[in-house]
C-alpha positions as CSV (number, residue, x, y, z in Angstrom):
1,X,-25.2,-3.2,-6.8
2,X,-22.6,-3.7,-9.3
3,X,-19.4,-1.2,-9.8
4,X,-20.9,0.5,-12.6
5,X,-24.5,1.0,-11.0
6,X,-23.1,2.5,-7.8
7,X,-21.0,5.1,-9.7
8,X,-24.2,6.0,-11.8
9,X,-26.1,6.2,-8.6
10,X,-23.6,8.6,-7.2
11,X,-23.7,10.8,-9.9
12,X,-27.4,10.8,-10.2
13,X,-27.4,12.2,-6.4
14,X,-24.2,14.6,-6.9
15,X,-25.4,15.9,-10.3
16,X,-23.1,15.7,-13.2
17,X,-22.9,19.3,-13.5
18,X,-21.1,19.5,-10.1
19,X,-18.1,16.8,-11.2
20,X,-15.1,17.8,-12.3
21,X,-12.9,15.0,-12.7
22,X,-13.7,10.7,-12.4
23,X,-10.9,8.8,-11.8
24,X,-10.9,4.9,-12.1
25,X,-7.9,2.8,-11.1
26,X,-7.7,-1.0,-11.7
27,X,-6.1,-3.4,-9.0
28,X,-3.0,-3.9,-11.5
29,X,-2.4,0.2,-11.0
30,X,-3.8,1.4,-14.3
31,X,-5.7,4.6,-14.3
32,X,-8.5,6.2,-16.4
33,X,-9.2,9.5,-15.9
34,X,-11.9,11.6,-17.1
35,X,-12.0,15.8,-16.9
36,X,-15.0,17.8,-17.4
37,X,-14.6,21.5,-19.0
38,X,-16.8,23.6,-16.9
39,X,-18.2,25.5,-19.9
40,X,-19.7,22.0,-21.2
41,X,-23.6,21.5,-20.7
42,X,-25.1,18.0,-19.6
43,X,-25.7,16.4,-22.8
44,X,-21.7,17.0,-23.7
45,X,-20.9,15.7,-20.2
46,X,-23.3,12.7,-20.7
47,X,-21.7,11.8,-23.7
48,X,-18.2,11.8,-23.0
49,X,-19.1,10.2,-19.6
50,X,-20.6,7.2,-21.8
51,X,-17.6,6.8,-23.9
52,X,-15.5,7.0,-20.9
53,X,-17.4,4.6,-19.2
54,X,-17.3,1.7,-22.1
55,X,-13.5,1.7,-22.0
56,X,-13.8,0.2,-18.4
57,X,-13.3,-3.4,-17.5
58,X,-15.4,-3.2,-14.3
59,X,-14.5,-6.6,-12.8
60,X,-10.9,-5.0,-12.7
61,X,-11.9,-1.5,-10.9
62,X,-10.5,-1.0,-7.4
63,X,-11.3,2.6,-6.8
64,X,-13.5,5.3,-8.1
65,X,-12.8,8.8,-7.1
66,X,-15.0,11.6,-8.1
67,X,-13.4,15.2,-7.6
68,X,-16.0,18.0,-7.4
69,X,-15.6,21.8,-8.5
70,X,-16.3,22.9,-4.9
71,X,-13.3,21.0,-3.6
72,X,-15.0,17.8,-2.1
73,X,-13.6,14.3,-3.1
74,X,-15.3,11.0,-2.9
75,X,-13.8,7.8,-3.1
76,X,-15.4,4.5,-3.4
77,X,-13.3,0.9,-3.0
78,X,-14.0,-2.4,-3.9
79,X,-12.6,-5.9,-2.9
80,X,-10.7,-7.6,-5.4
81,X,-13.3,-10.5,-5.8
82,X,-16.6,-9.0,-6.7
83,X,-18.2,-12.5,-6.6
84,X,-17.2,-12.4,-2.7
85,X,-17.1,-9.2,-1.2
86,X,-17.5,-10.7,2.2
87,X,-14.4,-13.1,1.7
88,X,-11.4,-12.7,4.0
89,X,-8.4,-11.4,2.6
90,X,-4.7,-12.8,3.3
91,X,-3.2,-16.1,3.1
92,X,-5.1,-19.0,1.7
93,X,-5.4,-21.8,4.3
94,X,-4.0,-25.5,3.4
95,X,-6.3,-27.5,1.0
96,X,-7.2,-31.3,1.7
97,X,-5.0,-34.2,0.6
98,X,-6.1,-35.7,-2.7
99,X,-6.9,-39.5,-2.1
100,X,-5.0,-42.1,-3.6
101,X,-6.0,-43.2,-6.9
102,X,-7.0,-46.5,-7.2
103,X,-5.1,-49.3,-9.4
104,X,-5.6,-49.4,-13.1
105,X,-6.2,-52.7,-14.6
106,X,-3.8,-54.2,-17.4
107,X,-4.9,-53.2,-20.9
108,X,-6.0,-55.9,-23.1
109,X,-3.3,-57.2,-25.7
110,X,-3.9,-56.4,-29.5
111,X,-4.2,-59.3,-31.3
112,X,-2.4,-60.4,-34.5
113,X,-4.3,-59.3,-37.8
114,X,-5.2,-61.7,-40.3
115,X,-3.4,-63.0,-43.2
116,X,-4.1,-61.2,-46.6
117,X,-5.8,-63.6,-49.3
118,X,-4.7,-63.8,-52.8
119,X,-5.6,-60.8,-55.1
């Protein structure tokens, strides 16, 4: 399940009316925040949520934090490489040596141009 789908699934379980704030943090430290007004109805909240989510580059999302009116907090953290969530983190091992390139043959000699005839 991708990042957006996980968030939407969680919002469906919690209920949008119980959410006070959603914070999204990128790997580079950039943060996006959406704070709902307590008096907003579900239609207003869904509209605000859709506008907010359209700004997000989901491949850059490191963490999603949802704060609830009752004081609860839910965090979802993501690995840096979304295509390989189980890849080990840390130093990259050495790569194999590249083999020697084969010798290149001599290029052909350019021939002389023909003489120009009378005009």
